[in-house]
PAZAPA-4460 file (N, C-alpha, C; in steps of 0.05 Angstrom, whole numbers, plus 32768, in hexadecimal, padded with zeros to 4 digits):
% residues 255
    n_x    n_y    n_z   ca_x   ca_y   ca_z    c_x    c_y    c_z   seq   type   mol
   87BF   7AFB   7697   87A9   7AFA   76AD   8792   7AEA   76A3     1      M     A
   8788   7AD6   76B5   8775   7AC6   76AE   8758   7AD0   76AA     2      G     A
   8745   7AC3   769D   872B   7ACD   769A   871C   7AD5   76B3     3      L     A
   8720   7AC2   76C7   8712   7AC4   76DF   871D   7ADE   76EF     4      N     A
   8736   7AE4   76EB   8742   7AFD   76F8   8738   7B14   76EA     5      S     A
   8736   7B15   76D2   872A   7B29   76C3   870F   7B32   76CA     6      L     A
   86FE   7B1B   76CC   86E2   7B20   76D5   86DE   7B2C   76F1     7      I     A
   86F3   7B20   7705   86F3   7B2C   771F   86F9   7B49   7720     8      S     A
   870E   7B51   770F   8717   7B6E   770C   86FE   7B7E   7705     9      L     A
   86F3   7B75   76EF   86DC   7B83   76E1   86C5   7B87   76F4    10      S     A
   86BF   7B71   7703   86A8   7B75   7718   86B0   7B88   772F    11      L     A
   86CA   7B89   7738   86D2   7B99   774D   86D0   7BB5   7745    12      A     A
   86DC   7BBC   772C   86DA   7BD6   7721   86BE   7BE0   771F    13      G     A
   86A9   7BCC   7716   868E   7BD4   7712   8683   7BDD   772C    14      G     A
   868A   7BCE   7743   8680   7BD4   775F   8688   7BED   7767    15      M     A
   86A2   7BF2   7765   86B0   7C0E   776A   86A0   7C25   775D    16      L     A
   869B   7C21   7743   868D   7C36   7733   866F   7C3A   773F    17      L     A
   8663   7C23   7745   8648   7C26   774F   8649   7C35   776B    18      A     A
   865B   7C2E   777A   8660   7C3E   7795   8661   7C59   7790    19      L     A
   8676   7C60   7782   867C   7C7D   777B   8664   7C8B   7770    20      A     A
   8655   7C7D   7761   863C   7C8B   7754   8627   7C92   776B    21      A     A
   8627   7C83   777F   8612   7C89   7794   861B   7C9C   77A8    22      G     A
   8636   7CA7   77A5   8640   7CB9   77BA   8643   7CD4   77AD    23      V     A
   863A   7CEB   77BB   863D   7D05   77AF   8658   7D0A   77A7    24      P     A
   865F   7D1A   7793   867D   7D1E   7789   8689   7D2D   77A2    25      A     A
   867D   7D3D   77B0   868B   7D4B   77C6   8691   7D3C   77DE    26      H     A
   8685   7D26   77E0   8688   7D17   77F9   86A6   7D10   7802    27      A     A
   86B4   7D0A   77F0   86CF   7D03   77F6   86E2   7D1A   77F7    28      A     A
   86D8   7D33   77EE   86E9   7D49   77E9   86F1   7D55   7805    29      D     A
   8709   7D61   7808   870D   7D6F   7823   86FC   7D88   7827    30      P     A
   86F0   7D8B   7840   86E0   7DA2   7845   86F1   7DBC   7847    31      V     A
   86EE   7DCE   7836   86FC   7DE8   7836   86EA   7E00   783C    32      R     A
   86D0   7DFC   783B   86BB   7E12   783D   86AF   7E13   7858    33      N     A
   86AE   7E28   7866   869F   7E2A   787F   868A   7E43   787B    34      V     A
   8673   7E3B   7882   865D   7E4D   787F   8650   7E53   789B    35      V     A
   8653   7E6B   78A3   864B   7E73   78BF   8630   7E80   78BD    36      I     A
   861B   7E79   78CE   8602   7E86   78CE   8601   7E91   78EE    37      V     A
   8602   7EAD   78EF   85FE   7EBB   7909   85E2   7EB8   7913    38      H     A
   85E1   7EBD   792D   85C8   7EBC   793A   85BA   7ED5   793C    39      G     A
   85A4   7ED4   794E   8596   7EED   7952   85A3   7F00   7965    40      A     A
   859C   7F19   7967   85A6   7F2E   7976   85C3   7F37   7972    41      L     A
   85D4   7F2C   7961   85EB   7F35   7956   85EE   7F2E   7939    42      A     A
   85FD   7F3F   792D   8600   7F37   790F   861B   7F27   790B    43      D     A
   8621   7F22   78F3   8639   7F14   78EB   8656   7F1F   78EE    44      G     A
   8656   7F38   78F5   8671   7F46   78F6   8681   7F39   790D    45      S     A
   8671   7F2F   7921   8681   7F25   793A   868F   7F0D   7934    46      G     A
   868C   7F01   791C   869A   7EEB   7915   86B5   7EEF   7908    47      W     A
   86C0   7F07   7906   86D4   7F0D   78F9   86EE   7EFF   7902    48      R     A
   86F2   7EFC   791B   8709   7EED   7927   870A   7ED2   791F    49      K     A
   86F1   7EC4   7921   86F1   7EA6   7919   86F6   7EA5   78FC    50      V     A
   86EA   7EB5   78EC   86EE   7EB7   78CE   870B   7EB9   78CA    51      H     A
   8719   7ECE   78D5   8735   7ED2   78CE   8745   7EB6   78D5    52      D     A
   8740   7EAD   78EC   874E   7E93   78F5   874D   7E7F   78E1    53      L     A
   8734   7E79   78D7   872F   7E64   78C5   873D   7E6A   78A8    54      L     A
   873B   7E83   789F   8745   7E8C   7886   8763   7E86   7885    55      V     A
   876F   7E8C   789E   878C   7E88   78A0   8794   7E6A   789E    56      A     A
   8781   7E59   78A2   8785   7E3C   789E   877D   7E33   7883    57      K     A
   8775   7E44   7873   8771   7E3D   7857   8752   7E39   7851    58      G     A
   8740   7E3E   7863   8724   7E39   785E   8718   7E52   784D    59      Y     A
   8703   7E4C   7842   86F2   7E5E   7835   86DB   7E63   7849    60      N     A
   86D8   7E7A   7854   86C3   7E81   7868   86B1   7E98   785E    61      V     A
   8698   7E90   7863   8682   7EA4   785B   8671   7EA5   7873    62      T     A
   8669   7EBC   7878   8653   7EC2   788D   8638   7EC8   7882    63      V     A
   8624   7EBB   7889   8609   7EC1   7881   85FE   7ED7   7890    64      V     A
   85F0   7EEB   7885   85E0   7EFE   7892   85C4   7EFB   788E    65      Q     A
   85B5   7EE9   789F   859A   7EE2   7899   858A   7EFA   78A1    66      P     A
   8573   7EFD   7893   8561   7F15   7896   8551   7F15   78B2    67      P     A
   854E   7EFD   78BF   8543   7EFA   78D7   8524   7F03   78D9    68      M     A
   8518   7EFF   78C1   84FC   7F07   78BC   84E8   7EED   78C1    69      T     A
   84F5   7ED7   78B6   84E5   7EBB   78B9   84FC   7EA7   78BA    70      T     A
   84F5   7E91   78C5   8508   7E7D   78C4   850C   7E71   78A7    71      L     A
   84F8   7E70   7898   84FA   7E6B   787B   850E   7E7D   786B    72      E     A
   8509   7E95   7872   851C   7EA9   7862   8539   7EA7   786B    73      A     A
   853E   7E9F   7885   8558   7E9E   788F   8563   7E82   7885    74      D     A
   8553   7E70   7883   8560   7E55   7878   8566   7E5C   785A    75      V     A
   8556   7E68   784A   855B   7E6E   7831   8575   7E7F   782E    76      A     A
   857D   7E94   783E   8593   7E9F   7840   85AA   7E91   7841    77      A     A
   85A8   7E7B   7854   85C1   7E6B   7858   85C2   7E56   783F    78      A     A
   85B0   7E4F   7834   85B2   7E3D   781C   85BC   7E4C   7805    79      R     A
   85B4   7E66   7802   85C1   7E77   77EC   85DF   7E77   77EE    80      R     A
   85E7   7E7A   7805   8606   7E7A   7809   8613   7E5F   7801    81      I     A
   8604   7E4B   780D   860E   7E2F   7808   860D   7E2A   77EA    82      L     A
   85FD   7E33   77DB   85FB   7E2D   77C0   8613   7E3A   77B1    83      D     A
   8622   7E4D   77BA   8636   7E59   77B0   8653   7E4E   77B6    84      L     A
   8650   7E3A   77C7   8669   7E2D   77D0   8673   7E14   77BA    85      Q     A
   868C   7E13   77B7   8696   7DFF   77A4   86A3   7DE8   77B7    86      E     A
   8693   7DD1   77B9   869C   7DB9   77C9   868B   7DBB   77E4    87      G     A
   8691   7DA9   77F6   867F   7DA7   780F   8688   7DBD   7823    88      P     A
   8673   7DC2   7835   8678   7DD8   7848   8671   7DCD   7866    89      S     A
   8680   7DD9   7879   8676   7DD8   7895   8665   7DEE   7898    90      V     A
   864B   7DEA   78A3   8636   7DFC   78A8   8637   7E00   78C7    91      L     A
   863A   7E1B   78CD   863D   7E21   78EC   8626   7E35   78F2    92      V     A
   861A   7E30   7909   8604   7E42   7913   8606   7E4B   792F    93      G     A
   8602   7E61   7934   8605   7E6E   7951   85E6   7E73   7959    94      H     A
   85E0   7E6D   7973   85C6   7E74   797E   85B0   7E6B   796C    95      S     A
   859D   7E80   7963   8588   7E7A   7951   8591   7E70   7936    96      Y     A
   85AB   7E76   7930   85B6   7E6B   7918   85B8   7E4D   7917    97      G     A
   85B7   7E42   7931   85B3   7E23   7930   859B   7E18   7928    98      G     A
   8585   7E2A   7928   856B   7E23   791E   856C   7E24   78FF    99      M     A
   857A   7E3A   78F6   857E   7E3D   78D8   858D   7E24   78CC   100      I     A
   85A7   7E1E   78D8   85B7   7E09   78CC   85AA   7DED   78CF   101      I     A
   8598   7DEA   78E0   858B   7DD0   78E4   857A   7DCB   78CD   102      T     A
   856E   7DDD   78C0   855F   7DDB   78A5   8571   7DDC   788B   103      E     A
   8581   7DF2   788E   8592   7DF6   7878   85A7   7DE2   7874   104      A     A
   85AD   7DD5   7889   85C3   7DBE   788A   85BA   7DA6   7878   105      G     A
   85A4   7DA5   786F   859B   7D8E   785F   85A4   7D90   7843   106      N     A
   85B0   7DA6   783C   85BC   7DA7   781F   85D2   7D94   781B   107      A     A
   85D2   7D8C   7802   85E6   7D76   77FB   8603   7D7C   7801   108      D     A
   860A   7D95   77FE   8625   7D9B   7802   862C   7DA2   781D   109      N     A
   861E   7D9F   7830   8624   7DA3   784F   8632   7D88   785A   110      V     A
   864A   7D8B   7861   8656   7D71   7869   8650   7D6A   7888   111      A     A
   8650   7D82   7898   8649   7D7D   78B6   8641   7D9A   78C0   112      S     A
   8637   7D98   78D7   862A   7DAF   78E7   8637   7DB5   78FF   113      L     A
   863C   7DCD   7906   8649   7DD7   791D   8634   7DEA   792C   114      V     A
   862C   7DE3   7945   861C   7DF4   7957   862D   7E02   7968   115      Y     A
   862F   7E1E   796A   863D   7E2E   797C   862C   7E3C   798C   116      I     A
   8627   7E35   79A6   8616   7E3F   79BB   85F9   7E42   79AB   117      A     A
   85EF   7E2D   79A2   85D8   7E2E   798F   85C1   7E1E   7998   118      A     A
   85AB   7E22   798B   8595   7E11   798F   8594   7DFA   7979   119      F     A
   8592   7DE1   7981   8591   7DCA   796F   8575   7DBC   7972   120      Q     A
   8561   7DC6   7963   8547   7DBC   7964   8542   7DA3   7956   121      P     A
   852F   7D92   795E   8528   7D79   7952   850D   7D80   7943   122      D     A
   8505   7D6F   7932   84EC   7D74   7922   84D5   7D78   7932   123      A     A
   84C6   7D90   7929   84AE   7D97   7939   84B4   7DAB   794C   124      G     A
   84CE   7DB1   7955   84D1   7DC6   796A   84D9   7DE1   795E   125      E     A
   84D7   7DF6   796B   84DE   7E0F   7968   84EE   7E1B   797C   126      N     A
   84F9   7E33   7979   850A   7E3E   798D   84FF   7E42   79A8   127      L     A
   84E6   7E4B   79A9   84D7   7E50   79BD   84D4   7E36   79D1   128      L     A
   84CD   7E1F   79BF   84CA   7E09   79CE   84E5   7E00   79DD   129      D     A
   84FB   7E04   79D2   8514   7DFA   79DC   851C   7E0B   79F5   130      L     A
   8516   7E27   79F0   851E   7E39   7A04   850E   7E36   7A1D   131      A     A
   84F5   7E2C   7A1B   84E5   7E26   7A31   84EC   7E0C   7A3F   132      G     A
   8500   7DFD   7A37   8504   7DE3   7A44   8515   7DE6   7A60   133      R     A
   8522   7DFE   7A60   8532   7E03   7A78   852C   7E1F   7A83   134      T     A
   8533   7E26   7A98   852E   7E41   7AA6   853B   7E57   7A93   135      P     A
   852D   7E6B   7A8D   8538   7E80   7A7A   8554   7E88   7A80   136      P     A
   8566   7E8A   7A6E   8581   7E92   7A71   8581   7EAF   7A75   137      A     A
   856E   7EBE   7A67   856F   7EDB   7A69   8551   7EE2   7A6A   138      T     A
   854A   7EFA   7A79   852E   7F03   7A78   852D   7F1E   7A6A   139      T     A
   8543   7F24   7A5C   8543   7F3A   7A4D   8538   7F3D   7A32   140      G     A
   852C   7F2A   7A28   8521   7F2A   7A0E   850A   7F39   7A0D   141      I     A
   8506   7F4C   79FB   84EC   7F5E   79FB   84E2   7F5D   79DC   142      K     A
   84CC   7F67   79D9   84BF   7F67   79BD   84B6   7F81   79B5   143      A     A
   84BA   7F88   799B   84B0   7F9F   798E   8492   7F9E   7987   144      T     A
   8486   7FB3   7982   8468   7FB1   797B   8462   7FA2   7963   145      E     A
   8475   7FA3   7950   8471   7F94   7938   847C   7F74   7937   146      D     A
   847F   7F6C   794E   8489   7F50   7953   84A4   7F48   794E   147      G     A
   84B8   7F5B   7951   84D3   7F51   7953   84DF   7F52   796C   148      F     A
   84F5   7F44   7972   8500   7F40   798C   851A   7F4D   798F   149      L     A
   8524   7F55   79A7   853D   7F60   79AC   8546   7F5A   79C9   150      Y     A
   855E   7F5E   79D1   8568   7F5B   79EC   856D   7F75   79F9   151      L     A
   8560   7F7A   7A0E   8560   7F94   7A19   857F   7F9D   7A1F   152      D     A
   8585   7FB4   7A14   85A4   7FBB   7A16   85AC   7FBD   7A30   153      P     A
   859D   7FC0   7A44   85A4   7FC0   7A61   85AF   7FAA   7A6C   154      K     A
   85A8   7F90   7A5F   85B5   7F79   7A67   85C2   7F69   7A51   155      V     A
   85C5   7F76   7A39   85D2   7F69   7A24   85EE   7F61   7A2B   156      Y     A
   85FE   7F72   7A35   861B   7F6A   7A38   861A   7F51   7A4F   157      A     A
   860C   7F53   7A63   860C   7F3D   7A79   8601   7F21   7A6D   158      A     A
   85EC   7F25   7A5D   85E0   7F0E   7A55   85E8   7F02   7A3C   159      D     A
   85F6   7F11   7A2A   85FE   7F09   7A0E   861C   7F0A   7A0C   160      F     A
   8629   7F1C   7A16   8645   7F20   7A0F   8653   7F27   7A2B   161      A     A
   8654   7F18   7A40   865F   7F1F   7A57   867C   7F22   7A57   162      A     A
   8688   7F10   7A46   86A5   7F0F   7A42   86B2   7F1D   7A2B   163      D     A
   86A1   7F2E   7A21   86AA   7F40   7A0A   86B0   7F5B   7A12   164      V     A
   86C4   7F69   7A0D   86CA   7F84   7A18   86B0   7F96   7A16   165      P     A
   86AF   7FA4   7A2C   8694   7FB4   7A34   868C   7FC5   7A1B   166      A     A
   869F   7FD5   7A12   869A   7FE8   79FD   868E   7FD7   79E2   167      A     A
   8699   7FBF   79DF   868F   7FB3   79C6   8676   7FA6   79CC   168      E     A
   8670   7F9B   79E6   8654   7F91   79ED   8641   7FA6   79EB   169      A     A
   8647   7FC1   79F4   8635   7FD6   79EF   862C   7FDB   79D2   170      K     A
   8641   7FDB   79C3   863C   7FDE   79A5   8628   7FC8   7999   171      F     A
   862D   7FB0   79A4   861D   7F9A   799D   8603   7F9E   79A2   172      M     A
   85FD   7FA6   79BC   85E1   7FAA   79C3   85D3   7FBE   79B3   173      A     A
   85E3   7FD1   79AB   85D5   7FE9   799B   85D6   7FE4   797D   174      N     A
   85DE   7FCE   7975   85DF   7FC4   7958   85D4   7FAB   7955   175      S     A
   85C4   7FA0   7967   85BA   7F87   7967   85A7   7F81   7952   176      Q     A
   85A7   7F68   7946   8594   7F61   7931   8578   7F56   793D   177      V     A
   8564   7F63   7936   8549   7F5A   7941   853C   7F43   7932   178      F     A
   853B   7F2C   793D   852B   7F16   7930   850D   7F18   7934   179      P     A
   84FE   7F10   7920   84E3   7F0C   7924   84DA   7EF8   7937   180      S     A
   84C4   7EFD   7944   84BA   7EEA   7953   84AF   7ED1   7946   181      K     A
   84A6   7ED5   792F   849E   7EBF   791C   84B1   7EAC   7916   182      V     A
   84CC   7EB5   7915   84E1   7EA4   790F   84E6   7E92   7928   183      A     A
   84E2   7E9C   793C   84E8   7E8A   7956   84D0   7E79   795C   184      F     A
   84B8   7E7D   794E   84A2   7E6E   7954   849E   7E57   793C   185      E     A
   84B0   7E58   7929   84AD   7E44   7912   84BA   7E2B   791A   186      T     A
   84AD   7E14   7911   84B6   7DFA   7917   84CA   7DEE   7904   187      R     A
   84DE   7DDF   790B   84EF   7DD1   78FC   84E3   7DB7   78EE   188      I     A
   84E9   7DB2   78D5   84DD   7D9C   78C8   84EF   7D85   78C4   189      K     A
   8508   7D8B   78B9   851C   7D74   78B5   8537   7D7A   78BF   190      H     A
   853B   7D72   78DA   8557   7D79   78E6   856D   7D6D   78D7   191      P     A
   857F   7D7B   78CE   8596   7D71   78BD   85A8   7D5F   78CE   192      A     A
   85A8   7D66   78EB   85BD   7D55   78F9   85B6   7D39   78FD   193      W     A
   859F   7D31   78F4   8595   7D15   78F5   85A6   7D04   78E0   194      K     A
   85AE   7D13   78CD   85BC   7D05   78B6   85DA   7D0D   78B2   195      G     A
   85E4   7D21   78C4   8600   7D2A   78BC   860C   7D2B   78DA   196      K     A
   8626   7D2B   78D9   8636   7D2F   78F1   8633   7D4B   78FC   197      K     A
   8634   7D4D   7915   8631   7D69   7921   8642   7D6C   793A   198      S     A
   864C   7D86   793F   8657   7D8C   7958   864A   7DA1   7967   199      W     A
   864E   7DA4   7981   8640   7DB9   7990   8653   7DC3   79A4   200      A     A
   8658   7DDE   79A3   8664   7DED   79B5   8653   7DF8   79C7   201      L     A
   8656   7DF0   79E4   8647   7DFA   79F8   8656   7E0F   7A09   202      I     A
   8649   7E28   7A09   8657   7E3C   7A17   864E   7E38   7A33   203      A     A
   8660   7E34   7A44   8658   7E2F   7A60   864E   7E46   7A72   204      T     A
   8654   7E60   7A69   8649   7E76   7A79   8633   7E85   7A69   205      D     A
   8628   7E77   7A56   8614   7E83   7A44   85FB   7E8A   7A57   206      D     A
   85F0   7EA4   7A54   85D9   7EAC   7A5E   85C3   7EB3   7A4C   207      R     A
   85C7   7EAA   7A33   85B3   7EAD   7A1E   85A5   7E92   7A19   208      A     A
   85B5   7E7E   7A18   85A9   7E63   7A17   85B4   7E52   7A2D   209      I     A
   85A4   7E46   7A3E   85AD   7E38   7A51   85BF   7E21   7A4E   210      N     A
   85D7   7E21   7A56   85E9   7E0C   7A4F   85E0   7DEF   7A52   211      P     A
   85CE   7DED   7A67   85C1   7DCF   7A6B   85AF   7DCB   7A51   212      E     A
   85A3   7DDC   7A46   8593   7DD8   7A30   85A6   7DD0   7A18   213      L     A
   85BA   7DDE   7A16   85D0   7DD6   79FC   85D9   7DBD   7A01   214      M     A
   85DF   7DB3   7A1A   85EA   7D99   7A1F   85D4   7D85   7A17   215      R     A
   85BB   7D8A   7A1E   85A6   7D79   7A17   85A3   7D72   79FB   216      F     A
   85A1   7D8B   79EB   859F   7D8A   79CD   85B4   7D7E   79C1   217      M     A
   85CD   7D7F   79CA   85E3   7D75   79BE   85E5   7D55   79C0   218      A     A
   85DE   7D4C   79D9   85DB   7D31   79DD   85C3   7D22   79CD   219      K     A
   85AD   7D2F   79CC   8599   7D25   79BC   859F   7D23   799F   220      R     A
   85AF   7D39   7994   85B7   7D38   7979   85CE   7D26   7971   221      A     A
   85DA   7D1C   7989   85F2   7D0A   7982   8609   7D1C   7977   222      G     A
   8609   7D35   7981   861E   7D48   7979   8637   7D43   7989   223      S     A
   8650   7D48   7982   8666   7D48   7991   8668   7D61   79A1   224      T     A
   8665   7D5F   79BC   8665   7D79   79C9   8682   7D83   79D4   225      P     A
   8683   7D9C   79D4   869F   7DA6   79DE   8696   7DBF   79F0   226      V     A
   869F   7DC0   7A0B   8697   7DD6   7A1D   86AE   7DEB   7A1B   227      E     A
   86A5   7E02   7A1C   86B8   7E18   7A1B   86AF   7E2F   7A31   228      V     A
   86BD   7E39   7A41   86B6   7E4D   7A53   86B3   7E68   7A42   229      K     A
   869A   7E71   7A41   8696   7E86   7A33   867A   7E92   7A33   230      G     A
   8673   7EAA   7A2B   8657   7EB3   7A2C   864A   7EA9   7A10   231      S     A
   8632   7EB6   7A0C   8622   7EAC   79F3   8633   7EB7   79DB   232      H     A
   8643   7ECC   79DF   8656   7ED7   79C9   8670   7ECB   79C9   233      A     A
   866E   7EB1   79CF   8689   7EA1   79D0   8699   7EA2   79B6   234      V     A
   868E   7EA4   79A0   8699   7EA9   7987   86A9   7EC0   7983   235      F     A
   86A6   7ED4   7996   86B4   7EED   7996   86CA   7EEA   79B0   236      M     A
   86C3   7EDF   79C2   86D3   7EDC   79DC   86E9   7EC6   79DA   237      S     A
   86E1   7EAE   79CB   86F1   7E9B   79C7   86F4   7E91   79AC   238      Q     A
   86FB   7EA3   7999   86FA   7E9A   797E   8710   7E82   7978   239      P     A
   8725   7E81   7983   8737   7E67   797F   8729   7E4E   7985   240      E     A
   8719   7E4D   799E   870C   7E36   79A1   86F4   7E2D   798C   241      A     A
   86E9   7E44   7983   86D3   7E3F   7972   86DE   7E39   7955   242      V     A
   86F2   7E47   794C   8700   7E3E   7934   870A   7E22   7933   243      A     A
   8716   7E1A   794B   8722   7E00   794D   870C   7DE7   7949   244      A     A
   86F5   7DF0   7954   86DE   7DDA   7954   86D5   7DD8   7937   245      L     A
   86D2   7DED   7928   86CB   7DF1   790D   86DF   7DE2   78FB   246      I     A
   86F7   7DE3   7902   870D   7DD9   78F2   870D   7DBA   78F6   247      E     A
   8706   7DB1   790F   8702   7D94   7915   86EE   7D87   7905   248      K     A
   86D6   7D95   7903   86C2   7D8D   78F4   86C9   7D8B   78D7   249      A     A
   86D9   7D9D   78CC   86DF   7DA0   78AF   86F2   7D86   78A8   250      A     A
   8701   7D7E   78BD   8714   7D6B   78B8   870A   7D4C   78BF   251      K     A
   86F1   7D4A   78C9   86E5   7D32   78D3   86D9   7D24   78B9   252      A     A
   86DE   7D09   78B8   86D2   7CF8   78A2   86B5   7CFE   789F   253      P     A
   86AA   7CFD   7887   8689   7CFE   7885   867C   7CE9   7891   254      A     A
   8663   7CEE   7898   8654   7CD9   78A7   864A   7CC3   7892   255      K     A
***
């Protein structure tokens, strides 16, 4: 081999090493971790079917249980779980969980974001801003004297879980997680979807978040939209569709 050829090989090798040094070690790794952040008014147990479907496909699935006291505390709860993952993760958020993953998704080991019937805020927006863009999907939100919110059990089934078995919807109404009003008033600073791929599942029969609002947010964020006939509790009524979208995000090339 001539001197010129050796020099060319050396330069090429050096360029490859330089490129590799600038890319996080996990960037080329297959995504095997799924971190799910549930929303307000329901806890993470409703994600059991989605969890089991993904685990059967070989994914490591963790469900975050945010305290719902402040947005900052909820983001910290998601990052705490992300820090425990080995390799890249798909970060999934439902409803108010979309607010959480929009900030928590800036973590280096988050490969992509999946919004399931969720809010997708831009910088400077809070949940109340977004909800006010369209006619209210539900009029059943009430507040406690100490500033926490809940959905009136009388309308919970119709507005949150219309396609979930009645007994299960009633239990959900009586075991709902109350978010603080402060969390809904806190504004987003750095939307992760501006730098990472995202997907958005729009539940077409949703009465907790207006489907038109979800379409608007997904388009603005450049998210890949998928429409599924289902209530706000689409993760319970259509777990196969939800799991399939999460797996699609896991298999997609990094941005």
